[in-house]
mmCIF file of the N, C-alpha and C atoms, coordinates in Angstrom:
data_MODEL
# 
_entry.id   MODEL 
# 
loop_
_atom_site.group_PDB 
_atom_site.id 
_atom_site.type_symbol 
_atom_site.label_atom_id 
_atom_site.label_alt_id 
_atom_site.label_comp_id 
_atom_site.label_asym_id 
_atom_site.label_entity_id 
_atom_site.label_seq_id 
_atom_site.pdbx_PDB_ins_code 
_atom_site.Cartn_x 
_atom_site.Cartn_y 
_atom_site.Cartn_z 
_atom_site.occupancy 
_atom_site.B_iso_or_equiv 
_atom_site.pdbx_formal_charge 
_atom_site.auth_seq_id 
_atom_site.auth_comp_id 
_atom_site.auth_asym_id 
_atom_site.auth_atom_id 
_atom_site.pdbx_PDB_model_num 
ATOM 1   N N  . UNK A 1 1  ? 12.594 -8.988 13.282  1.00 0.00 ? 1  UNK A N  1 
ATOM 2   C CA . UNK A 1 1  ? 12.374 -7.410 13.021  1.00 0.00 ? 1  UNK A CA 1 
ATOM 3   C C  . UNK A 1 1  ? 11.343 -6.705 12.674  1.00 0.00 ? 1  UNK A C  1 
ATOM 4   N N  . UNK A 1 2  ? 11.594 -5.609 13.109  1.00 0.00 ? 2  UNK A N  1 
ATOM 5   C CA . UNK A 1 2  ? 10.443 -4.263 12.795  1.00 0.00 ? 2  UNK A CA 1 
ATOM 6   C C  . UNK A 1 2  ? 10.927 -3.212 12.000  1.00 0.00 ? 2  UNK A C  1 
ATOM 7   N N  . UNK A 1 3  ? 10.163 -3.173 10.564  1.00 0.00 ? 3  UNK A N  1 
ATOM 8   C CA . UNK A 1 3  ? 10.761 -1.894 9.531   1.00 0.00 ? 3  UNK A CA 1 
ATOM 9   C C  . UNK A 1 3  ? 9.818  -1.119 9.878   1.00 0.00 ? 3  UNK A C  1 
ATOM 10  N N  . UNK A 1 4  ? 10.224 -0.141 8.730   1.00 0.00 ? 4  UNK A N  1 
ATOM 11  C CA . UNK A 1 4  ? 9.198  0.939  8.911   1.00 0.00 ? 4  UNK A CA 1 
ATOM 12  C C  . UNK A 1 4  ? 8.771  1.490  7.808   1.00 0.00 ? 4  UNK A C  1 
ATOM 13  N N  . UNK A 1 5  ? 7.700  1.284  7.634   1.00 0.00 ? 5  UNK A N  1 
ATOM 14  C CA . UNK A 1 5  ? 6.735  1.361  6.691   1.00 0.00 ? 5  UNK A CA 1 
ATOM 15  C C  . UNK A 1 5  ? 6.780  3.194  6.306   1.00 0.00 ? 5  UNK A C  1 
ATOM 16  N N  . UNK A 1 6  ? 6.081  3.465  5.515   1.00 0.00 ? 6  UNK A N  1 
ATOM 17  C CA . UNK A 1 6  ? 6.317  4.969  5.097   1.00 0.00 ? 6  UNK A CA 1 
ATOM 18  C C  . UNK A 1 6  ? 5.273  5.410  6.443   1.00 0.00 ? 6  UNK A C  1 
ATOM 19  N N  . UNK A 1 7  ? 4.170  4.725  7.146   1.00 0.00 ? 7  UNK A N  1 
ATOM 20  C CA . UNK A 1 7  ? 3.056  5.668  7.827   1.00 0.00 ? 7  UNK A CA 1 
ATOM 21  C C  . UNK A 1 7  ? 2.266  6.214  7.446   1.00 0.00 ? 7  UNK A C  1 
ATOM 22  N N  . UNK A 1 8  ? 2.624  6.607  6.009   1.00 0.00 ? 8  UNK A N  1 
ATOM 23  C CA . UNK A 1 8  ? 1.075  7.192  5.823   1.00 0.00 ? 8  UNK A CA 1 
ATOM 24  C C  . UNK A 1 8  ? 1.811  8.822  5.773   1.00 0.00 ? 8  UNK A C  1 
ATOM 25  N N  . UNK A 1 9  ? 3.014  9.091  6.053   1.00 0.00 ? 9  UNK A N  1 
ATOM 26  C CA . UNK A 1 9  ? 3.711  10.628 6.106   1.00 0.00 ? 9  UNK A CA 1 
ATOM 27  C C  . UNK A 1 9  ? 3.005  10.981 4.767   1.00 0.00 ? 9  UNK A C  1 
ATOM 28  N N  . UNK A 1 10 ? 3.283  12.298 4.287   1.00 0.00 ? 10 UNK A N  1 
ATOM 29  C CA . UNK A 1 10 ? 4.094  13.259 4.907   1.00 0.00 ? 10 UNK A CA 1 
ATOM 30  C C  . UNK A 1 10 ? 3.316  13.665 6.486   1.00 0.00 ? 10 UNK A C  1 
ATOM 31  N N  . UNK A 1 11 ? 4.428  14.246 7.138   1.00 0.00 ? 11 UNK A N  1 
ATOM 32  C CA . UNK A 1 11 ? 4.003  14.754 8.847   1.00 0.00 ? 11 UNK A CA 1 
ATOM 33  C C  . UNK A 1 11 ? 3.964  16.105 8.673   1.00 0.00 ? 11 UNK A C  1 
ATOM 34  N N  . UNK A 1 12 ? 2.817  16.939 9.356   1.00 0.00 ? 12 UNK A N  1 
ATOM 35  C CA . UNK A 1 12 ? 3.287  18.103 9.667   1.00 0.00 ? 12 UNK A CA 1 
ATOM 36  C C  . UNK A 1 12 ? 3.437  18.824 10.673  1.00 0.00 ? 12 UNK A C  1 
ATOM 37  N N  . UNK A 1 13 ? 3.345  17.638 11.859  1.00 0.00 ? 13 UNK A N  1 
ATOM 38  C CA . UNK A 1 13 ? 3.656  17.829 13.240  1.00 0.00 ? 13 UNK A CA 1 
ATOM 39  C C  . UNK A 1 13 ? 4.574  16.689 14.049  1.00 0.00 ? 13 UNK A C  1 
ATOM 40  N N  . UNK A 1 14 ? 5.381  17.013 15.069  1.00 0.00 ? 14 UNK A N  1 
ATOM 41  C CA . UNK A 1 14 ? 6.224  15.966 15.638  1.00 0.00 ? 14 UNK A CA 1 
ATOM 42  C C  . UNK A 1 14 ? 5.311  15.281 16.296  1.00 0.00 ? 14 UNK A C  1 
ATOM 43  N N  . UNK A 1 15 ? 3.904  15.649 16.731  1.00 0.00 ? 15 UNK A N  1 
ATOM 44  C CA . UNK A 1 15 ? 3.044  14.692 17.251  1.00 0.00 ? 15 UNK A CA 1 
ATOM 45  C C  . UNK A 1 15 ? 2.614  13.662 16.462  1.00 0.00 ? 15 UNK A C  1 
ATOM 46  N N  . UNK A 1 16 ? 2.216  14.215 15.308  1.00 0.00 ? 16 UNK A N  1 
ATOM 47  C CA . UNK A 1 16 ? 1.698  13.369 13.869  1.00 0.00 ? 16 UNK A CA 1 
ATOM 48  C C  . UNK A 1 16 ? 2.934  12.301 13.870  1.00 0.00 ? 16 UNK A C  1 
ATOM 49  N N  . UNK A 1 17 ? 3.744  12.586 13.821  1.00 0.00 ? 17 UNK A N  1 
ATOM 50  C CA . UNK A 1 17 ? 4.711  11.495 13.412  1.00 0.00 ? 17 UNK A CA 1 
ATOM 51  C C  . UNK A 1 17 ? 4.924  10.497 14.291  1.00 0.00 ? 17 UNK A C  1 
ATOM 52  N N  . UNK A 1 18 ? 5.188  10.795 16.052  1.00 0.00 ? 18 UNK A N  1 
ATOM 53  C CA . UNK A 1 18 ? 5.183  10.419 16.756  1.00 0.00 ? 18 UNK A CA 1 
ATOM 54  C C  . UNK A 1 18 ? 4.037  9.142  17.495  1.00 0.00 ? 18 UNK A C  1 
ATOM 55  N N  . UNK A 1 19 ? 2.637  9.639  17.114  1.00 0.00 ? 19 UNK A N  1 
ATOM 56  C CA . UNK A 1 19 ? 1.518  8.904  16.539  1.00 0.00 ? 19 UNK A CA 1 
ATOM 57  C C  . UNK A 1 19 ? 1.509  7.999  15.680  1.00 0.00 ? 19 UNK A C  1 
ATOM 58  N N  . UNK A 1 20 ? 2.009  7.807  14.576  1.00 0.00 ? 20 UNK A N  1 
ATOM 59  C CA . UNK A 1 20 ? 2.078  7.338  13.482  1.00 0.00 ? 20 UNK A CA 1 
ATOM 60  C C  . UNK A 1 20 ? 3.069  5.750  13.978  1.00 0.00 ? 20 UNK A C  1 
ATOM 61  N N  . UNK A 1 21 ? 4.306  6.326  14.656  1.00 0.00 ? 21 UNK A N  1 
ATOM 62  C CA . UNK A 1 21 ? 5.188  5.588  14.668  1.00 0.00 ? 21 UNK A CA 1 
ATOM 63  C C  . UNK A 1 21 ? 5.428  4.765  16.361  1.00 0.00 ? 21 UNK A C  1 
ATOM 64  N N  . UNK A 1 22 ? 4.195  5.251  16.520  1.00 0.00 ? 22 UNK A N  1 
ATOM 65  C CA . UNK A 1 22 ? 4.411  4.743  18.612  1.00 0.00 ? 22 UNK A CA 1 
ATOM 66  C C  . UNK A 1 22 ? 4.230  3.394  18.742  1.00 0.00 ? 22 UNK A C  1 
ATOM 67  N N  . UNK A 1 23 ? 4.039  2.698  17.999  1.00 0.00 ? 23 UNK A N  1 
ATOM 68  C CA . UNK A 1 23 ? 3.844  1.005  18.147  1.00 0.00 ? 23 UNK A CA 1 
ATOM 69  C C  . UNK A 1 23 ? 5.161  0.772  17.853  1.00 0.00 ? 23 UNK A C  1 
ATOM 70  N N  . UNK A 1 24 ? 6.029  1.261  17.585  1.00 0.00 ? 24 UNK A N  1 
ATOM 71  C CA . UNK A 1 24 ? 7.515  0.589  17.179  1.00 0.00 ? 24 UNK A CA 1 
ATOM 72  C C  . UNK A 1 24 ? 8.356  1.452  17.746  1.00 0.00 ? 24 UNK A C  1 
ATOM 73  N N  . UNK A 1 25 ? 8.349  2.697  18.113  1.00 0.00 ? 25 UNK A N  1 
ATOM 74  C CA . UNK A 1 25 ? 9.387  3.796  18.457  1.00 0.00 ? 25 UNK A CA 1 
ATOM 75  C C  . UNK A 1 25 ? 10.502 2.960  19.492  1.00 0.00 ? 25 UNK A C  1 
ATOM 76  N N  . UNK A 1 26 ? 11.248 2.200  19.401  1.00 0.00 ? 26 UNK A N  1 
ATOM 77  C CA . UNK A 1 26 ? 12.263 2.358  20.228  1.00 0.00 ? 26 UNK A CA 1 
ATOM 78  C C  . UNK A 1 26 ? 13.490 3.009  19.435  1.00 0.00 ? 26 UNK A C  1 
ATOM 79  N N  . UNK A 1 27 ? 14.879 2.380  20.029  1.00 0.00 ? 27 UNK A N  1 
ATOM 80  C CA . UNK A 1 27 ? 15.831 3.186  19.779  1.00 0.00 ? 27 UNK A CA 1 
ATOM 81  C C  . UNK A 1 27 ? 16.205 1.892  19.136  1.00 0.00 ? 27 UNK A C  1 
ATOM 82  N N  . UNK A 1 28 ? 16.077 0.721  19.570  1.00 0.00 ? 28 UNK A N  1 
ATOM 83  C CA . UNK A 1 28 ? 16.561 -0.811 18.772  1.00 0.00 ? 28 UNK A CA 1 
ATOM 84  C C  . UNK A 1 28 ? 15.657 -1.122 17.071  1.00 0.00 ? 28 UNK A C  1 
ATOM 85  N N  . UNK A 1 29 ? 14.517 -0.788 17.207  1.00 0.00 ? 29 UNK A N  1 
ATOM 86  C CA . UNK A 1 29 ? 13.729 -0.684 16.372  1.00 0.00 ? 29 UNK A CA 1 
ATOM 87  C C  . UNK A 1 29 ? 13.542 0.389  15.057  1.00 0.00 ? 29 UNK A C  1 
ATOM 88  N N  . UNK A 1 30 ? 14.333 1.484  15.728  1.00 0.00 ? 30 UNK A N  1 
ATOM 89  C CA . UNK A 1 30 ? 14.576 2.831  14.993  1.00 0.00 ? 30 UNK A CA 1 
ATOM 90  C C  . UNK A 1 30 ? 15.768 2.479  13.997  1.00 0.00 ? 30 UNK A C  1 
ATOM 91  N N  . UNK A 1 31 ? 16.706 1.876  14.802  1.00 0.00 ? 31 UNK A N  1 
ATOM 92  C CA . UNK A 1 31 ? 18.173 1.509  14.228  1.00 0.00 ? 31 UNK A CA 1 
ATOM 93  C C  . UNK A 1 31 ? 17.954 0.103  13.089  1.00 0.00 ? 31 UNK A C  1 
ATOM 94  N N  . UNK A 1 32 ? 17.384 -0.509 13.478  1.00 0.00 ? 32 UNK A N  1 
ATOM 95  C CA . UNK A 1 32 ? 17.021 -1.800 12.439  1.00 0.00 ? 32 UNK A CA 1 
ATOM 96  C C  . UNK A 1 32 ? 16.144 -1.477 11.146  1.00 0.00 ? 32 UNK A C  1 
ATOM 97  N N  . UNK A 1 33 ? 15.395 -0.437 11.754  1.00 0.00 ? 33 UNK A N  1 
ATOM 98  C CA . UNK A 1 33 ? 14.655 0.028  10.281  1.00 0.00 ? 33 UNK A CA 1 
ATOM 99  C C  . UNK A 1 33 ? 15.219 0.435  9.492   1.00 0.00 ? 33 UNK A C  1 
ATOM 100 N N  . UNK A 1 34 ? 15.992 1.414  9.736   1.00 0.00 ? 34 UNK A N  1 
ATOM 101 C CA . UNK A 1 34 ? 16.891 2.499  9.045   1.00 0.00 ? 34 UNK A CA 1 
ATOM 102 C C  . UNK A 1 34 ? 18.034 1.427  8.228   1.00 0.00 ? 34 UNK A C  1 
ATOM 103 N N  . UNK A 1 35 ? 18.903 0.699  8.901   1.00 0.00 ? 35 UNK A N  1 
ATOM 104 C CA . UNK A 1 35 ? 19.470 -0.359 8.708   1.00 0.00 ? 35 UNK A CA 1 
ATOM 105 C C  . UNK A 1 35 ? 19.053 -1.327 7.322   1.00 0.00 ? 35 UNK A C  1 
ATOM 106 N N  . UNK A 1 36 ? 17.667 -1.850 7.617   1.00 0.00 ? 36 UNK A N  1 
ATOM 107 C CA . UNK A 1 36 ? 17.015 -2.398 6.726   1.00 0.00 ? 36 UNK A CA 1 
ATOM 108 C C  . UNK A 1 36 ? 16.335 -2.072 5.468   1.00 0.00 ? 36 UNK A C  1 
ATOM 109 N N  . UNK A 1 37 ? 16.133 -0.329 5.558   1.00 0.00 ? 37 UNK A N  1 
ATOM 110 C CA . UNK A 1 37 ? 15.679 -0.132 4.807   1.00 0.00 ? 37 UNK A CA 1 
ATOM 111 C C  . UNK A 1 37 ? 17.057 0.415  3.845   1.00 0.00 ? 37 UNK A C  1 
ATOM 112 N N  . UNK A 1 38 ? 18.272 1.055  4.411   1.00 0.00 ? 38 UNK A N  1 
ATOM 113 C CA . UNK A 1 38 ? 19.419 1.057  3.363   1.00 0.00 ? 38 UNK A CA 1 
ATOM 114 C C  . UNK A 1 38 ? 19.895 -0.022 2.712   1.00 0.00 ? 38 UNK A C  1 
ATOM 115 N N  . UNK A 1 39 ? 19.848 -1.080 3.529   1.00 0.00 ? 39 UNK A N  1 
ATOM 116 C CA . UNK A 1 39 ? 19.848 -2.659 2.981   1.00 0.00 ? 39 UNK A CA 1 
ATOM 117 C C  . UNK A 1 39 ? 19.419 -2.485 1.259   1.00 0.00 ? 39 UNK A C  1 
ATOM 118 N N  . UNK A 1 40 ? 17.673 -2.695 1.734   1.00 0.00 ? 40 UNK A N  1 
ATOM 119 C CA . UNK A 1 40 ? 17.127 -2.533 0.787   1.00 0.00 ? 40 UNK A CA 1 
ATOM 120 C C  . UNK A 1 40 ? 17.423 -1.931 -0.607  1.00 0.00 ? 40 UNK A C  1 
ATOM 121 N N  . UNK A 1 41 ? 17.773 -0.697 -0.262  1.00 0.00 ? 41 UNK A N  1 
ATOM 122 C CA . UNK A 1 41 ? 17.690 0.319  -1.291  1.00 0.00 ? 41 UNK A CA 1 
ATOM 123 C C  . UNK A 1 41 ? 19.587 -0.083 -1.933  1.00 0.00 ? 41 UNK A C  1 
ATOM 124 N N  . UNK A 1 42 ? 19.700 -0.617 -1.083  1.00 0.00 ? 42 UNK A N  1 
ATOM 125 C CA . UNK A 1 42 ? 21.584 -1.399 -1.809  1.00 0.00 ? 42 UNK A CA 1 
ATOM 126 C C  . UNK A 1 42 ? 23.007 -0.682 -1.117  1.00 0.00 ? 42 UNK A C  1 
ATOM 127 N N  . UNK A 1 43 ? 22.392 0.275  0.081   1.00 0.00 ? 43 UNK A N  1 
ATOM 128 C CA . UNK A 1 43 ? 23.517 1.025  0.454   1.00 0.00 ? 43 UNK A CA 1 
ATOM 129 C C  . UNK A 1 43 ? 24.491 0.353  1.038   1.00 0.00 ? 43 UNK A C  1 
ATOM 130 N N  . UNK A 1 44 ? 25.442 0.048  0.795   1.00 0.00 ? 44 UNK A N  1 
ATOM 131 C CA . UNK A 1 44 ? 26.575 -0.634 1.549   1.00 0.00 ? 44 UNK A CA 1 
ATOM 132 C C  . UNK A 1 44 ? 27.357 -0.052 2.347   1.00 0.00 ? 44 UNK A C  1 
ATOM 133 N N  . UNK A 1 45 ? 27.205 -0.661 4.063   1.00 0.00 ? 45 UNK A N  1 
ATOM 134 C CA . UNK A 1 45 ? 27.241 -0.065 5.412   1.00 0.00 ? 45 UNK A CA 1 
ATOM 135 C C  . UNK A 1 45 ? 28.376 -0.359 5.886   1.00 0.00 ? 45 UNK A C  1 
ATOM 136 N N  . UNK A 1 46 ? 29.236 -0.073 6.293   1.00 0.00 ? 46 UNK A N  1 
ATOM 137 C CA . UNK A 1 46 ? 30.147 -0.734 7.547   1.00 0.00 ? 46 UNK A CA 1 
ATOM 138 C C  . UNK A 1 46 ? 30.122 -0.325 8.911   1.00 0.00 ? 46 UNK A C  1 
ATOM 139 N N  . UNK A 1 47 ? 31.433 -0.911 9.106   1.00 0.00 ? 47 UNK A N  1 
ATOM 140 C CA . UNK A 1 47 ? 30.795 -0.660 10.854  1.00 0.00 ? 47 UNK A CA 1 
ATOM 141 C C  . UNK A 1 47 ? 30.795 0.423  11.589  1.00 0.00 ? 47 UNK A C  1 
ATOM 142 N N  . UNK A 1 48 ? 31.710 1.720  11.141  1.00 0.00 ? 48 UNK A N  1 
ATOM 143 C CA . UNK A 1 48 ? 31.367 2.916  11.579  1.00 0.00 ? 48 UNK A CA 1 
ATOM 144 C C  . UNK A 1 48 ? 29.688 3.637  10.775  1.00 0.00 ? 48 UNK A C  1 
ATOM 145 N N  . UNK A 1 49 ? 29.539 3.352  9.918   1.00 0.00 ? 49 UNK A N  1 
ATOM 146 C CA . UNK A 1 49 ? 28.144 3.559  9.293   1.00 0.00 ? 49 UNK A CA 1 
ATOM 147 C C  . UNK A 1 49 ? 26.993 2.805  10.277  1.00 0.00 ? 49 UNK A C  1 
ATOM 148 N N  . UNK A 1 50 ? 26.848 1.738  10.799  1.00 0.00 ? 50 UNK A N  1 
ATOM 149 C CA . UNK A 1 50 ? 26.747 1.006  11.958  1.00 0.00 ? 50 UNK A CA 1 
ATOM 150 C C  . UNK A 1 50 ? 26.404 2.014  13.422  1.00 0.00 ? 50 UNK A C  1 
ATOM 151 N N  . UNK A 1 51 ? 27.759 1.760  13.648  1.00 0.00 ? 51 UNK A N  1 
ATOM 152 C CA . UNK A 1 51 ? 27.696 2.603  14.576  1.00 0.00 ? 51 UNK A CA 1 
ATOM 153 C C  . UNK A 1 51 ? 27.071 4.123  14.991  1.00 0.00 ? 51 UNK A C  1 
ATOM 154 N N  . UNK A 1 52 ? 26.824 4.729  13.918  1.00 0.00 ? 52 UNK A N  1 
ATOM 155 C CA . UNK A 1 52 ? 26.050 6.179  13.954  1.00 0.00 ? 52 UNK A CA 1 
ATOM 156 C C  . UNK A 1 52 ? 24.925 5.810  13.852  1.00 0.00 ? 52 UNK A C  1 
ATOM 157 N N  . UNK A 1 53 ? 24.441 5.148  12.833  1.00 0.00 ? 53 UNK A N  1 
ATOM 158 C CA . UNK A 1 53 ? 23.006 4.451  12.876  1.00 0.00 ? 53 UNK A CA 1 
ATOM 159 C C  . UNK A 1 53 ? 22.356 4.456  14.402  1.00 0.00 ? 53 UNK A C  1 
ATOM 160 N N  . UNK A 1 54 ? 22.947 3.646  15.069  1.00 0.00 ? 54 UNK A N  1 
ATOM 161 C CA . UNK A 1 54 ? 23.072 3.442  16.487  1.00 0.00 ? 54 UNK A CA 1 
ATOM 162 C C  . UNK A 1 54 ? 22.948 4.270  17.391  1.00 0.00 ? 54 UNK A C  1 
ATOM 163 N N  . UNK A 1 55 ? 24.103 5.488  17.473  1.00 0.00 ? 55 UNK A N  1 
ATOM 164 C CA . UNK A 1 55 ? 23.889 6.566  17.938  1.00 0.00 ? 55 UNK A CA 1 
ATOM 165 C C  . UNK A 1 55 ? 22.892 7.621  17.974  1.00 0.00 ? 55 UNK A C  1 
ATOM 166 N N  . UNK A 1 56 ? 22.674 7.905  16.613  1.00 0.00 ? 56 UNK A N  1 
ATOM 167 C CA . UNK A 1 56 ? 21.193 8.575  16.184  1.00 0.00 ? 56 UNK A CA 1 
ATOM 168 C C  . UNK A 1 56 ? 19.983 8.334  16.931  1.00 0.00 ? 56 UNK A C  1 
ATOM 169 N N  . UNK A 1 57 ? 19.619 6.799  16.818  1.00 0.00 ? 57 UNK A N  1 
ATOM 170 C CA . UNK A 1 57 ? 18.763 6.170  17.260  1.00 0.00 ? 57 UNK A CA 1 
ATOM 171 C C  . UNK A 1 57 ? 18.457 6.235  18.707  1.00 0.00 ? 57 UNK A C  1 
ATOM 172 N N  . UNK A 1 58 ? 19.820 6.425  19.260  1.00 0.00 ? 58 UNK A N  1 
ATOM 173 C CA . UNK A 1 58 ? 19.564 6.790  20.930  1.00 0.00 ? 58 UNK A CA 1 
ATOM 174 C C  . UNK A 1 58 ? 19.123 8.375  20.831  1.00 0.00 ? 58 UNK A C  1 
ATOM 175 N N  . UNK A 1 59 ? 19.522 9.256  20.379  1.00 0.00 ? 59 UNK A N  1 
ATOM 176 C CA . UNK A 1 59 ? 19.828 10.259 20.380  1.00 0.00 ? 59 UNK A CA 1 
ATOM 177 C C  . UNK A 1 59 ? 17.971 10.862 20.478  1.00 0.00 ? 59 UNK A C  1 
ATOM 178 N N  . UNK A 1 60 ? 17.768 9.765  19.132  1.00 0.00 ? 60 UNK A N  1 
ATOM 179 C CA . UNK A 1 60 ? 16.444 10.309 19.142  1.00 0.00 ? 60 UNK A CA 1 
ATOM 180 C C  . UNK A 1 60 ? 15.448 9.422  17.999  1.00 0.00 ? 60 UNK A C  1 
ATOM 181 N N  . UNK A 1 61 ? 14.817 8.440  18.157  1.00 0.00 ? 61 UNK A N  1 
ATOM 182 C CA . UNK A 1 61 ? 14.367 7.130  17.540  1.00 0.00 ? 61 UNK A CA 1 
ATOM 183 C C  . UNK A 1 61 ? 13.386 8.084  16.695  1.00 0.00 ? 61 UNK A C  1 
ATOM 184 N N  . UNK A 1 62 ? 12.660 8.997  17.144  1.00 0.00 ? 62 UNK A N  1 
ATOM 185 C CA . UNK A 1 62 ? 11.901 9.691  15.979  1.00 0.00 ? 62 UNK A CA 1 
ATOM 186 C C  . UNK A 1 62 ? 11.964 10.155 14.980  1.00 0.00 ? 62 UNK A C  1 
ATOM 187 N N  . UNK A 1 63 ? 13.241 10.774 14.787  1.00 0.00 ? 63 UNK A N  1 
ATOM 188 C CA . UNK A 1 63 ? 13.842 11.482 13.879  1.00 0.00 ? 63 UNK A CA 1 
ATOM 189 C C  . UNK A 1 63 ? 14.682 10.506 12.772  1.00 0.00 ? 63 UNK A C  1 
ATOM 190 N N  . UNK A 1 64 ? 15.254 9.425  13.510  1.00 0.00 ? 64 UNK A N  1 
ATOM 191 C CA . UNK A 1 64 ? 15.679 8.458  12.671  1.00 0.00 ? 64 UNK A CA 1 
ATOM 192 C C  . UNK A 1 64 ? 14.434 7.706  11.755  1.00 0.00 ? 64 UNK A C  1 
ATOM 193 N N  . UNK A 1 65 ? 13.321 7.575  12.476  1.00 0.00 ? 65 UNK A N  1 
ATOM 194 C CA . UNK A 1 65 ? 12.019 6.999  12.172  1.00 0.00 ? 65 UNK A CA 1 
ATOM 195 C C  . UNK A 1 65 ? 11.622 7.777  10.583  1.00 0.00 ? 65 UNK A C  1 
ATOM 196 N N  . UNK A 1 66 ? 11.731 9.097  10.804  1.00 0.00 ? 66 UNK A N  1 
ATOM 197 C CA . UNK A 1 66 ? 11.216 10.079 9.869   1.00 0.00 ? 66 UNK A CA 1 
ATOM 198 C C  . UNK A 1 66 ? 11.899 9.669  8.396   1.00 0.00 ? 66 UNK A C  1 
ATOM 199 N N  . UNK A 1 67 ? 13.635 10.079 9.015   1.00 0.00 ? 67 UNK A N  1 
ATOM 200 C CA . UNK A 1 67 ? 14.078 9.789  7.884   1.00 0.00 ? 67 UNK A CA 1 
ATOM 201 C C  . UNK A 1 67 ? 14.190 8.514  7.089   1.00 0.00 ? 67 UNK A C  1 
ATOM 202 N N  . UNK A 1 68 ? 14.164 7.375  7.844   1.00 0.00 ? 68 UNK A N  1 
ATOM 203 C CA . UNK A 1 68 ? 13.636 6.266  7.650   1.00 0.00 ? 68 UNK A CA 1 
ATOM 204 C C  . UNK A 1 68 ? 12.455 5.899  6.553   1.00 0.00 ? 68 UNK A C  1 
ATOM 205 N N  . UNK A 1 69 ? 11.118 6.514  7.145   1.00 0.00 ? 69 UNK A N  1 
ATOM 206 C CA . UNK A 1 69 ? 10.240 7.006  6.401   1.00 0.00 ? 69 UNK A CA 1 
ATOM 207 C C  . UNK A 1 69 ? 9.978  7.743  4.774   1.00 0.00 ? 69 UNK A C  1 
ATOM 208 N N  . UNK A 1 70 ? 11.351 8.566  4.708   1.00 0.00 ? 70 UNK A N  1 
ATOM 209 C CA . UNK A 1 70 ? 11.604 9.531  3.972   1.00 0.00 ? 70 UNK A CA 1 
ATOM 210 C C  . UNK A 1 70 ? 12.257 8.376  2.559   1.00 0.00 ? 70 UNK A C  1 
ATOM 211 N N  . UNK A 1 71 ? 13.050 7.852  3.059   1.00 0.00 ? 71 UNK A N  1 
ATOM 212 C CA . UNK A 1 71 ? 13.780 6.701  2.110   1.00 0.00 ? 71 UNK A CA 1 
ATOM 213 C C  . UNK A 1 71 ? 12.862 5.898  1.807   1.00 0.00 ? 71 UNK A C  1 
ATOM 214 N N  . UNK A 1 72 ? 12.234 5.048  2.693   1.00 0.00 ? 72 UNK A N  1 
ATOM 215 C CA . UNK A 1 72 ? 10.639 4.272  2.011   1.00 0.00 ? 72 UNK A CA 1 
ATOM 216 C C  . UNK A 1 72 ? 10.127 4.944  1.202   1.00 0.00 ? 72 UNK A C  1 
ATOM 217 N N  . UNK A 1 73 ? 9.808  6.115  1.500   1.00 0.00 ? 73 UNK A N  1 
ATOM 218 C CA . UNK A 1 73 ? 8.771  6.618  0.665   1.00 0.00 ? 73 UNK A CA 1 
ATOM 219 C C  . UNK A 1 73 ? 9.322  6.521  -0.634  1.00 0.00 ? 73 UNK A C  1 
ATOM 220 N N  . UNK A 1 74 ? 10.392 7.077  -0.837  1.00 0.00 ? 74 UNK A N  1 
ATOM 221 C CA . UNK A 1 74 ? 10.960 7.517  -2.223  1.00 0.00 ? 74 UNK A CA 1 
ATOM 222 C C  . UNK A 1 74 ? 11.355 6.146  -2.693  1.00 0.00 ? 74 UNK A C  1 
ATOM 223 N N  . UNK A 1 75 ? 11.931 5.251  -2.312  1.00 0.00 ? 75 UNK A N  1 
ATOM 224 C CA . UNK A 1 75 ? 12.181 4.366  -2.951  1.00 0.00 ? 75 UNK A CA 1 
ATOM 225 C C  . UNK A 1 75 ? 10.663 3.454  -3.314  1.00 0.00 ? 75 UNK A C  1 
ATOM 226 N N  . UNK A 1 76 ? 9.589  3.453  -2.525  1.00 0.00 ? 76 UNK A N  1 
ATOM 227 C CA . UNK A 1 76 ? 8.369  2.617  -2.788  1.00 0.00 ? 76 UNK A CA 1 
ATOM 228 C C  . UNK A 1 76 ? 7.950  3.791  -3.868  1.00 0.00 ? 76 UNK A C  1 
ATOM 229 N N  . UNK A 1 77 ? 8.168  4.805  -4.351  1.00 0.00 ? 77 UNK A N  1 
ATOM 230 C CA . UNK A 1 77 ? 7.701  6.039  -5.191  1.00 0.00 ? 77 UNK A CA 1 
ATOM 231 C C  . UNK A 1 77 ? 8.134  5.931  -6.552  1.00 0.00 ? 77 UNK A C  1 
ATOM 232 N N  . UNK A 1 78 ? 9.366  5.082  -6.769  1.00 0.00 ? 78 UNK A N  1 
ATOM 233 C CA . UNK A 1 78 ? 10.566 5.243  -8.046  1.00 0.00 ? 78 UNK A CA 1 
ATOM 234 C C  . UNK A 1 78 ? 9.861  3.980  -8.950  1.00 0.00 ? 78 UNK A C  1 
ATOM 235 N N  . UNK A 1 79 ? 10.013 4.349  -10.069 1.00 0.00 ? 79 UNK A N  1 
ATOM 236 C CA . UNK A 1 79 ? 9.935  3.119  -11.033 1.00 0.00 ? 79 UNK A CA 1 
ATOM 237 C C  . UNK A 1 79 ? 10.628 1.525  -10.788 1.00 0.00 ? 79 UNK A C  1 
ATOM 238 N N  . UNK A 1 80 ? 10.511 0.728  -10.954 1.00 0.00 ? 80 UNK A N  1 
ATOM 239 C CA . UNK A 1 80 ? 11.059 -0.706 -10.679 1.00 0.00 ? 80 UNK A CA 1 
ATOM 240 C C  . UNK A 1 80 ? 11.702 -1.175 -12.444 1.00 0.00 ? 80 UNK A C  1 
ATOM 241 N N  . UNK A 1 81 ? 13.007 -1.409 -12.714 1.00 0.00 ? 81 UNK A N  1 
ATOM 242 C CA . UNK A 1 81 ? 13.678 -1.839 -13.727 1.00 0.00 ? 81 UNK A CA 1 
ATOM 243 C C  . UNK A 1 81 ? 12.459 -3.015 -14.309 1.00 0.00 ? 81 UNK A C  1 
# 
């Protein structure tokens, strides 16, 4: 599985984001990355949650990548207990 690192955001244009995520930007990778990130953050997901993640990734994998990046960067920057 390919996870989505922060890819050094923040991004100021769609082109910047697309270039940063170009190597893994597919529907499958975007859905897997978001699912993995939510799992690492301890967010429980049900069947409908997984379905929505898949639908979002099909509609716009780059948007899913950016949301995943926000979550990853937020979690990365939080102090650990």
